[in-house]
N, C-alpha and C positions, 0 to 999 in steps of 0.2 A: 221278150225273154228276160227272166227274172237274172238278178244278181245271184253270182256262185256264193256258196256259205264259204266263209273262212275255215282253215284246218286247224283241228286242236290236237295237238298230242299229250295222252296222258301216259307219263310213264311212274309206275310204281316200285317200289324197291325192298319192298318186305319179303325175305325167305318164307315166310308163313302165306300158305296158299289161302288161307280163311281168317287173318288176323284184322287187326283195327287199321291198318294204314290201306288195305284192298276195300275195307267196308268205308271206309271215310272217301276215297276214289268214286265208289260208286254210287255214294251222296251228292258228291258234285258232278259225276256224270248225269245222274237223273236231274238235277235241276236246270242244267244245261242241253239238255236234249233237245235237238230241233234246232238249235241256232249254228251250230257247227258241223262240220265234218268230223267227227271224232274217231281217233285211233287211239285206243288204249294198249301198253304193254306191260309187262310185268318182265322188268330186268333178268330175273333169277331165270326165266325160261329161255334165256339166249346163252350162245357160248362165246365169251369175251374174256380172250387174253389180255394179259398184263401188258402194260407199256413196257419196251425193254429200253427206252432211253436211247435209241439209236440216233436220234434227231434227223433221220432222211427225211421226214415232214417237212422240216426247215425249207428245204430247197422243193421238194417235190408236192406240198400242201395237201398230201393225203398220205395217209398210215399206209406203210407196205405190208400191216399184218393182215391176212385176208381171214376175216370172221364174222359175226355178226355185227358187231360196232358198227361196220361199213351202212348195213342196212337201217339201223337205227338213226345214225348221225345223217342219212338222206332223208328219213324219216323229219327227222327236226327240222333239217332245212327246208322243207316243203310246209313246213307247220309256221302259222302266224302267232299261234299260242303254244306255248311248253308248260305245260304244269308238271310239276315232280310232288308225289307224294312218297314219304319215307318216313320210317321209324329212325330213332336216334339210338347209337348204341356207343357208350362210351364217348359221347358229346357228339361223335362225327356219324357219318351214313356208314351204311350197312358197306361189307367188302365188295359185292356186287356191282354197286352204284359207283363205288371209288373206280374200281378198275374200269366202269366204264367214261366215267369223267375223266379218266387220265388220258383215256384214247381221243380225247375231243382235242390234244395238244395240235394237229394239223390246224385246227380252225384258229387258234389264236394267231398263228403264222400267217392265216389268209384273211382274217377278219378283223384284226387287231385296230386299227384305224378307221374304220367302217363305222357308219352311225347304229345305233340300235333302233331297227325297226318292227319287233316283233316284242310279245309280253310274255312275261314270265313268273308263274305263280308258284309258291312254295307252298307245301302242308308239311308240317312238321310234326310226330306225334312222339311222346316222351312218357316214362315213368315219374320222371323226376318233374318238378318244378322249378322255377327262374330261368331268366333270358340265357345265363352264361351256359347252361345244360344243353341249351338250342344253339349259339353261336356257331361254334366250328362248322356242323351240319349245314347251318344256313350261308356260311360263306364259302363253303365248297359246290353247294348247289349254286348260288349265285355267280360264282366265277363259270361255271357250266353254262349257265344261260349266256353270260356277257358273251363267251368266245362263239356261242350262236347268234349273237345281234339280239337278244333278248332283254330288254329292261326288267326288272322284278318290280312288278306293281304290287305286289301284296307279298307277305308273309305271315303264315297263320300258325301260330304255335299251341299246340294242344299238349297240355300237362296231363299226366294222373290217366294215361294209356297203355296199362300195364296188363293187365287181364284178358282173357276172350270177351267181347262186347262189349267193351269200355267205352266205344265211340257210340253205339246206341242206347247206351244207357244216360248216355249225357247230352240233353236238349240243347243245353246252350252250345254245346262243341257242334252239334247238328245245324243249326241255326246260322252259326257263324261261316260254315261250309256253304250253306246253300247263298248265304248272302256275298260273298266271292264269288260264285258261280255266276249269279245275277248279274252283278257289276260289269261282268265281261260283255255283256251284251249291249 
């Protein structure tokens, strides 16, 4: 009997259903197809309430809010690789992804002293250039990965992704996405 494939969770965070972020994730998914059991979600398709700061998760080790965040957190817990694809808005992540990241607070209390046993990948797309324009979004996603016991193995920053189809028009960006996918195997 063969070895079971590892699980890969791909999270896309653009509110645009046909934007560069989704296109980048599809390039990645195609390059890695067959190597993992892949589950891809678009964070905007879920109902995720904002964290209320009640801190009940400190003792319960889970959030008391009952919404779709729970099922995404469960998917991440079962995955050995988490890849987050996000546009950069005002140097940060879009609001739906930020709300989801905040809802992972219980995992901080649950996992803060545990080793990182998973791999995390971040792919950020922005219209602007320069690392400073990506840094806040990158830091937010790295924190999300860390509480999910995933060490960030690669951050790919793709500037100049402002218009429809910009990712497909940029062969160098496509090659970089394929390269990080192939390195996972």
